[in-house]
C-alpha positions in Angstrom: 51.6 -14.9 64.8 51.9 -11.6 63.0 52.2 -13.4 59.6 49.2 -15.6 60.3 46.7 -12.5 61.4 48.0 -11.1 58.0 47.2 -14.4 55.9 43.6 -14.4 57.6 42.9 -10.8 57.0 43.8 -11.4 53.2 41.8 -14.9 53.2 38.8 -12.8 54.6 39.2 -10.3 52.0 39.2 -12.4 48.7 36.5 -14.5 50.6 34.3 -11.1 50.6 35.2 -10.2 47.3 34.6 -13.8 45.6 31.0 -13.7 47.5 30.3 -10.2 46.0 31.4 -11.3 42.4 29.1 -14.7 42.8 26.1 -12.8 44.0 26.9 -10.2 41.2 27.0 -12.8 38.5 24.1 -14.4 39.9 21.9 -11.4 39.8 23.2 -11.1 36.1 22.5 -14.7 35.0 19.0 -14.4 36.7 18.0 -11.0 34.8 19.1 -12.6 31.7 17.0 -15.6 32.1 14.0 -14.2 33.4 11.6 -14.2 30.8 10.1 -10.9 29.9 6.5 -10.5 31.2 5.2 -9.5 27.8 3.2 -11.0 24.7 5.3 -10.8 21.6 3.4 -10.4 18.4 5.2 -10.4 15.0 4.4 -8.5 12.1 5.9 -9.3 8.4 5.9 -7.6 5.6 7.8 -5.7 2.8 9.1 -3.1 5.2 11.7 -1.6 2.5 11.9 -1.4 -1.1 9.6 -0.8 -3.8 6.5 -2.2 -2.0 7.0 -0.8 1.4 4.1 1.5 1.2 1.9 -1.9 1.6 4.1 -3.3 4.5 4.2 -0.1 6.4 0.6 0.3 6.1 -0.1 -3.3 7.2 2.2 -2.4 10.0 0.4 0.6 11.3 -3.2 -1.3 11.3 -1.7 -4.0 13.3 0.0 -1.5 15.6 -2.9 0.4 15.9 -5.0 -2.4 17.4 -2.3 -3.5 19.6 -2.0 -0.4 21.2 -5.7 -0.4 21.8 -5.4 -3.4 23.3 -2.3 -2.3 25.7 -4.3 0.8 26.7 -7.1 -1.8 28.1 -4.5 -3.5 29.9 -3.2 -6.2 27.2 -4.1 -9.9 27.0 -3.8 -12.5 29.9 -2.9 -9.9 32.2 0.2 -8.9 30.0 1.2 -6.2 28.1 1.6 -6.9 24.2 5.0 -6.3 22.3 5.2 -6.0 18.5 8.0 -7.1 16.6 8.4 -6.0 13.0 10.4 -7.9 10.5 11.3 -6.9 6.8 10.7 -10.1 4.2 11.5 -7.6 1.3 8.9 -9.6 -0.7 11.5 -12.2 -1.1 10.5 -15.9 -0.4 14.0 -16.8 1.0 14.2 -13.7 3.1 10.3 -14.2 4.3 11.6 -17.9 5.5 14.8 -16.3 7.7 12.0 -13.6 9.1 10.0 -16.6 9.9 12.6 -18.3 11.9 13.8 -15.1 13.2 10.1 -14.5 14.8 9.9 -18.0 15.9 13.0 -17.7 18.1 12.2 -14.3 19.4 9.4 -15.8 21.0 6.4 -14.6 19.4 3.2 -16.6 19.8 1.5 -15.3 16.6 2.2 -13.6 13.5 0.3 -10.7 11.4 1.9 -11.7 7.7 2.9 -12.0 5.5 1.8 -9.7 2.6 2.8 -11.3 -0.9 1.7 -14.8 -1.5 5.3 -15.9 -2.3 6.4 -15.0 0.8 3.4 -16.3 2.8 3.3 -19.9 1.5 7.1 -20.7 2.2 6.9 -18.8 5.8 3.8 -20.6 6.7 5.7 -23.9 6.9 8.1 -22.2 9.4 5.1 -21.3 11.6 3.5 -24.6 11.1 6.1 -26.4 12.4 6.5 -24.1 15.5 2.8 -24.1 16.3 2.2 -20.5 15.9 -0.8 -19.1 14.4 -0.4 -16.9 11.3 -2.9 -14.5 9.9 -2.2 -13.0 6.4 -4.0 -9.9 5.6 -3.4 -9.8 1.9 -2.1 -13.1 0.6 -4.7 -14.2 -1.9 -3.1 -17.2 -3.7 -5.5 -20.4 -2.9 -2.2 -22.5 -2.4 -1.8 -20.7 1.2 -5.0 -22.5 2.6 -4.6 -25.6 0.6 -1.8 -27.0 2.5 -3.8 -28.5 5.3 -2.3 -26.3 8.2 -4.5 -26.0 11.0 -2.8 -22.8 12.1 -2.7 -20.9 8.8 -5.7 -17.9 8.2 -6.5 -14.9 6.2 -8.6 -12.3 6.6 -9.0 -11.4 2.7 -10.3 -13.4 -0.3 -9.0 -15.8 -2.5 -7.6 -15.4 -5.9 -10.1 -17.8 -7.5 -12.7 -15.7 -5.8 -11.4 -12.5 -7.2 -10.3 -13.9 -10.5 -14.0 -14.9 -11.1 -15.3 -11.6 -10.3 -12.9 -9.8 -12.6 -14.0 -12.4 -15.5 -17.5 -12.0 -14.9 -17.3 -8.0 -15.1 -15.2 -8.2 -18.4 -17.7 -10.6 -20.1 -21.1 -9.7 -18.7 -21.0 -6.1 -18.1 -18.0 -4.7 -20.8 -18.8 -7.7 -22.9 -15.4 -8.0 -24.3 -14.3 -10.9 -26.5 -10.5 -10.5 -27.3 -8.5 -10.1 -24.0 -4.5 -10.0 -23.6 -3.1 -10.9 -20.2 0.2 -10.0 -18.8 1.6 -11.4 -15.0 4.9 -10.7 -13.0 5.7 -14.5 -12.4 5.4 -14.2 -9.1 3.2 -16.6 -6.9 0.4 -14.0 -6.5 0.4 -12.2 -9.9 0.6 -15.3 -12.0 -1.9 -17.1 -9.7 -4.3 -14.1 -10.1 -3.6 -14.1 -13.9 -4.4 -17.7 -14.4 -7.5 -17.6 -12.0 -8.9 -14.8 -14.0 -8.2 -16.8 -17.4 -9.7 -19.8 -16.0 -12.8 -18.0 -15.4 -13.0 -16.4 -18.4 -12.5 -19.6 -20.6 -15.3 -20.1 -23.3 -16.9 -16.6 -22.5 -13.7 -14.7 -24.4 -10.6 -15.4 -26.2 -6.9 -14.8 -24.6 -5.6 -13.8 -27.7 -2.1 -13.1 -25.9 -0.6 -14.4 -22.4 2.6 -13.7 -21.1 4.8 -13.2 -18.0 7.1 -10.0 -17.3 10.2 -9.8 -14.7 9.1 -8.1 -11.6 11.5 -5.0 -11.1 11.7 -4.1 -14.5 11.1 -0.6 -16.0 10.6 -1.0 -19.8 7.6 -3.3 -21.0 7.5 -1.6 -24.6 8.7 -4.9 -26.3 5.7 -7.1 -24.8 3.2 -4.2 -25.2 4.2 -3.9 -28.8 3.8 -7.8 -29.4 0.3 -7.7 -27.8 -0.9 -4.8 -29.4 -0.4 -6.4 -32.6 -2.9 -9.2 -31.4 -6.0 -6.6 -31.3 -6.9 -7.0 -27.9 -10.0 -5.2 -26.5 -8.9 -5.5 -22.9 -5.4 -5.6 -21.1 -5.4 -7.8 -17.7 -2.4 -7.7 -15.5 -1.7 -9.8 -12.5 1.0 -7.9 -10.3 1.7 -5.0 -8.0 1.4 -1.2 -8.6 5.3 -0.7 -9.6 5.0 -2.6 -12.8 1.2 -2.3 -13.4 1.8 1.8 -13.0 4.5 1.4 -15.5 2.9 -1.0 -18.1 -0.4 1.1 -18.4 1.9 4.3 -18.5 3.8 2.7 -21.6 1.0 1.3 -23.3 -0.5 4.5 -23.8 2.5 6.0 -24.8 2.3 3.2 -27.5 -1.1 3.9 -28.9 -2.5 1.2 -27.1 -5.7 2.8 -25.8 -7.9 0.0 -24.7 -9.1 -0.4 -21.1 -6.8 -1.9 -18.4 -7.8 -4.5 -15.4 -6.0 -5.9 -12.5 -6.5 -6.9 -8.9 -5.6 -5.8 -5.3 -2.1 -5.5 -5.9 -2.6 -2.2 -7.7 -5.3 -0.5 -5.7 -3.0 2.0 -4.0 -2.3 5.6 -4.7 1.1 4.9 -5.7 -0.4 2.6 -8.7 -2.0 6.4 -9.5 1.0 8.0 -9.3 3.1 6.0 -11.1 0.8 5.8 -14.2 -0.4 9.5 -14.0 -3.1 10.2 -16.2 -2.7 6.7 -17.9 -4.3 5.3 -15.0 -7.9 7.0 -15.4 -10.7 4.3 -16.5 -8.6 1.4 -14.8 -10.8 -1.4 -13.7 -9.5 -3.1 -10.4 -10.9 -5.8 -8.0 -10.8 -5.5 -4.4 -13.4 -5.5 -1.4 -15.8 -2.9 -0.6 -14.7 0.9 0.3 -14.4 0.8 4.1 -16.0 4.2 4.0 -19.3 2.5 3.2 -18.8 -0.2 6.2 -20.5 1.2 9.4 -18.1 -0.9 11.5 -15.3 0.8 10.0 -16.3 4.3 11.1 -14.2 4.0 14.5 -11.1 2.7 12.6 -10.8 5.1 10.1 -11.1 7.9 12.6 -8.4 6.5 14.7 -5.9 5.6 11.9 -6.3 9.0 10.4 -5.3 10.7 13.5 -2.5 8.3 14.0 -0.8 7.6 10.8 -2.6 9.6 8.3 -4.7 8.1 5.2 -5.1 4.2 5.5 -3.8 2.0 2.9 -5.8 -0.8 1.3 -4.5 -3.4 3.6 -4.2 -1.3 6.5 -7.8 -2.3 7.8 -7.3 -5.9 7.0 -4.1 -5.8 9.2 -6.3 -4.1 12.2 -9.2 -6.8 11.9 -6.1 -9.7 11.7 -4.5 -8.6 14.7 -7.7 -8.0 16.5 -8.8 -11.7 15.7 -5.3 -12.8 17.0 -5.7 -11.0 20.2 -9.3 -12.2 21.0 -8.4 -15.6 20.0 -5.4 -15.5 22.6 -7.8 -14.1 25.3 -10.4 -17.0 24.3 -7.9 -19.7 24.5 -6.8 -18.4 28.1 -3.0 -19.4 27.0 -0.3 -18.7 24.5 -0.5 -22.1 23.5 -0.4 -22.3 19.5 -2.8 -24.9 19.1 -5.5 -23.5 21.5 -5.1 -20.1 19.9 -5.7 -21.6 16.3 -8.5 -23.9 17.4 -10.1 -20.4 19.1 -9.9 -18.7 15.7 -11.4 -21.7 14.0 -14.4 -21.3 16.2 -14.7 -17.6 16.3 -17.2 -15.2 14.9 -15.5 -11.9 14.8 -17.1 -8.6 14.5 -14.5 -6.3 13.3 -13.9 -3.0 11.1 -14.8 -5.1 8.1 -17.8 -6.6 9.3 -18.8 -10.2 10.5 -15.7 -12.6 9.9 -15.9 -16.5 10.0 -13.4 -19.2 8.9 -13.8 -22.5 7.2 -11.5 -25.7 8.1 -8.9 -24.5 5.6 -8.6 -21.2 7.6 -10.4 -19.0 4.7 -13.2 -16.5 5.3 -16.5 -17.8 4.6 -17.8 -14.6 2.6 -15.6 -12.7 0.5 -17.5 -9.6 -1.3 -15.0 -8.7 -3.9 -16.3 -5.7 -6.2 -15.0 -3.8 -9.0 -13.1 -0.1 -8.4 -12.4 2.2 -11.3 -10.0 5.1 -11.2 -11.9 8.4 -11.8 -10.8 11.8 -11.8 -7.6 10.4 -10.0 -9.3 8.6 -7.3 -10.4 5.1 -6.7 -14.4 4.7 -6.5 -16.6 1.5 -6.4 -18.0 0.8 -9.9 -19.6 -2.7 -10.2 -20.6 -5.2 -7.8 -21.4 -9.0 -8.8 -25.3 -9.2 -9.5 -25.3 -6.1 -11.6 -25.7 -6.8 -15.3 -25.4 -3.3 -16.2 -23.8 -0.1 -14.9 
């Protein structure tokens, strides 16, 4: 009898212990499987390395918009969570980042910055049916793929190249042009659009590619100097652009320099120093002159300091995405993309609408000049003289 009682006591003890462990395990499993009550928004771009300034500016703009929405209660009665990934402006890394953001459960992407990152990543987002809005990728190929989920809030290189070519041929009236590019999707694409647009209006006496990441461009500059160009046009980003114009001046190549939106950042002036003075760059109008941008500029400066060139684009891109989620009434990618296509968004940049490809209907490129160490608007299409 004594053995039997002891046996039942031990059995009861083990049963209680087993049930306790079972309940604890079930609670852990339930907690892990419970979905976060948030909406995840991905932001992708070069967050480290030589172009990190652009990526961080873009991240800050998107974050500012997301924080504003969270203060109002979020979207679809859920708070918003930003997930930032670094693509290092590398195509392979961009695809890896895209897969990571898809697997993390993001329902929309702000990014990428570089066209050579946005184009391969867009295929991943398209397969997952996740809308992607780039603040900065201008290569036409991005929106020529037929993807209904891909958008941009900036213009295209065929538009930018045309404005630059018109300025060079009709305002500066130059006839002998040298063209360099950094062999990237963006840089070479922009240079080629410029060459295409200036065809029959001027002679391209020198055309060559340089390697992104190189530091010494004296050999190629010496070669093009011998062709006696009146202007040097460069397709690329500020790390190389700043060194190219600096070394050109050191070699006595004192001709005007022109490039695109990839150089319109204070980093270009810091790298090039006094050699940057007088450079021409194509970009959108100054936000300081856009009435709608006033609140954005004030809020951004109070949170992050001076905005970069694409901070405002990322801010509008994030607001477009969040408004479209609200309009769709769900996290379904197809419904969100449809809402963007049908949307007329009044943002910090002004009125934004999209065509079937995902391009904005109006892209107001102008020409800027570096004057006294600062970027200033210089010319806009329609002005034949300055």
